[in-house]
N, C-alpha and C positions, 0 to 999 in steps of 0.2 A: 371410509375416506381417512387418510392419515391425519392425526392430530397436528394441525399446523403449528400451534404454539409449542408443542413438544419438539417438533422438527427444528424450529428456530432456536429454541433453548439448547438443544443438543449441538446444533451447528455452531452456536455462539460459544459454547464451551470449547469446541475444537479450535475455533479461531483464536481464542485467548490462550490456548495451551500448546498449539502446534510448535514443534521445534524447528520446522523448515522455514525458509524465507518467504514462502508463497503468500502468506497473509499479512506481511508487514508493509505492504506498499503504501497505504494511506495513514500509517501511524504518524501522529503529530510529533513523535519523538524520533522520527527516522533521520537518516544521515543527510536529508535534503536541506537541513539547516546549515548554512555556511558560517564560517567564523567571521566576526566583524572585521572589516577591512582596517588594517593598522594604518596610522597616519604616517605620511612620508617624513622621514627625519631630515630636518634642515642641515645643510652643510655647516652652518654657523649659527650661533645664537642670535646674530644681529642681521643676517642677510636674507631672512625668510619670515613672512608673516604666518601666524597660525591659520590652518585651513578650517575656519569655523563652520563652513557648510558640511564638510566631511565629518567634523566632530558631531554636528547635529544628527547626521544620518546614523553614525555609529551608536550614539546614545539612544536614539529612537529604536534602533534594531534590538539593542540590549534590553530596553524596557519592554518591547513587544515579546521577546523570548521569555522574559521573566513572567509576564502575564500568562503566556502559554503554559509554562511550568506549573503555575498555580491554577491552571484550568479556567482562567478568566478570559474566555474566548472572545467575548464581545469587546473587552478592553484591548485585547491583542489586535483584533481587526481594526479598531480605531487607530491604534498606534502605527500599524503597518500602512494604513491610509495616509497618515501624516508623513511617512517615509516617501510615499508616492507624490505627495505635494511638493516635497523637496527634490525628488528625482523620479520623473515619470518613467524612466527606463530602468528602474531597479527591479531586476528579474526575481531576486530573492523575495521581495515584498509581494510581488504578484503570485509567486509560488506558494508562499505561506498563506496568503489570503485565499487562494484556491482551496487549500486543505482545510482551512478554518471554515470556509463556506460549506464544504462537505460535512463538517461537524454540525453545522447549523441547518443542514438539509436545504441549502440554497443552491440548487443545481445550476440555474442559469448564471448566477454570479460566479460559481466555481468554474464553469466552463470559460467564461470571459477571462478570468484571471489565468487559467491554464493556457489559453490561447496567447495571451499577452506575454506570459513568461516564455512560452515556446518560441515565439517570434524573436525574443531578445536573446535566448540561449538555446538554440535548436540542438546542440550537442550534449546537453546536460542529461546524463543517464538517469539520475534520480528523478528528475522532472518528467522524463519520458515514461518511466515506470509508474509514477504516481498518476499521470494522465491516462495511461493505458489501463490501469486498474480501475480508474473512475469510469472509463468507457465500459469495462467488463461489468462492473456493478450495475451500470445502467443498461445492460444488455445491448450495447452497441458493439457487437463482437468484431465486425469488419473493421471499424475504426481502431479498436484495441489491437487487433492483429497487425494492422498496418504500422502502427507505432512500435509495437514490440519488434517486428521484423526490421524496421529502420534502426532501432536501438541496438539490436544484436549484430547488425552489420558493422556498427562502430565499436561495439564492446561485446565480442562473442562470448566472453566468460561471465557476463553479468548474471549472478544468481537470481536477482529479483526479476529480471526480464524472463529468464527461463521458467521461473515459478508461475508468472502470469500466463506464459504460453501454455503451461501445463493445465491451468484452469480453463483456458479457451479450448484446448484440444479435448478436454474431458466433456465439455458441453457438446462437442461434435461427436462424442462417442468414439474418438480415435484413441483407443486404450494404450496401445504400445507406444506411440509417439508421446502420449501424455505422461506415461511412466518415465520415459527417457528424459523428458523436460524437467520433471520433478526431481529426478536424480541429479541432473545438471544444476538444479537450484540448491543442492546441498542435502537432499533427503536420502535416507536409505530406501531400498526397494519397498519395504513394508510401510514406511512412512508415505511413500508415493501412492501405494494402494489405499492408505487411509485418506489421503487427500482426495483421491477420486471418489471414495465413498462419501466423504463429507460434502463434496460439491453436489453429488447426486441427491444427498439428503436435503440440501438447501433448495434443490430444484423440485423437491417433493416426491422423488422416486424412491420410496422407502425400500422396496423389494430389491432393486438393483444396488442401492447403497448398502444394504445389509450384506450382500454377497461380498463386496469389496472390503467392508469393514471387518467381517468375520475372518477373511483371509489375512488381513493386516494385523489382526489381534493374535494370531496363532504363534505359539512357541515363546521361548524366553526372549527372543529378539523382536517380538511383536511390538507394534507401536503402542505406547502407554495410552495415548489419547484414543486410539482405536479400541483398546480393551475396555476402557470406561464407557465409550459410546456403545459398544457391543452389548455390554451389560444392561444399559438403559433400554436399548432396542428390544432385547430379549424380554425384559420386564414389561415393556409397554405394548409390544406386538408379539405375543406368544404364538408359537407355531400351532396351527390347527390340529386337533386330534384326528 
């Protein structure tokens, strides 16, 4: 039986090193953070009062993002909750809380905030990608596919959505469509093969993973991540005599 710990460690190495966009969906440093809304400039210094509520929201969001940057995730969650106390319909706060809940392995809380954010901003591609990837990680592939397809109808060139589609197609063993999706996500063909191999490795299918990773590692243009993973697999699972 494959060494599960080794499989996870090798796959984790891939996730941290991959140059394609496929594995960036739930990064807390992703582009899903939006800039703090700037205050409306008054037409005159004397004919408009300061928007103190908006200022509170802006400052709270900045504080939450600072906590995230310092990896103070519980403090960040509390601060985003304070944003929702001021503005129940703040999609950004719901989105960030969903991702932070993922960090804390709070699946129910993550889904609640994803749903709330999606109701408020159903056309937000970053949100759709993050939620679809969450579904993928939780093996709810039909829900993930539905979201990805909806997102691609609105933004056909989205690299993140194509990357997630590649992951889903790999699980279904639809090899050629999976390669095509990974290439559309910004990968080279050999990086796409490496992605397929690493998805299979995470699924515990070492034999099939080795096939794809070996091909991805070949030649000067071979995937660097695939080369390193291939060496680990060769050392850990030597071919029988």
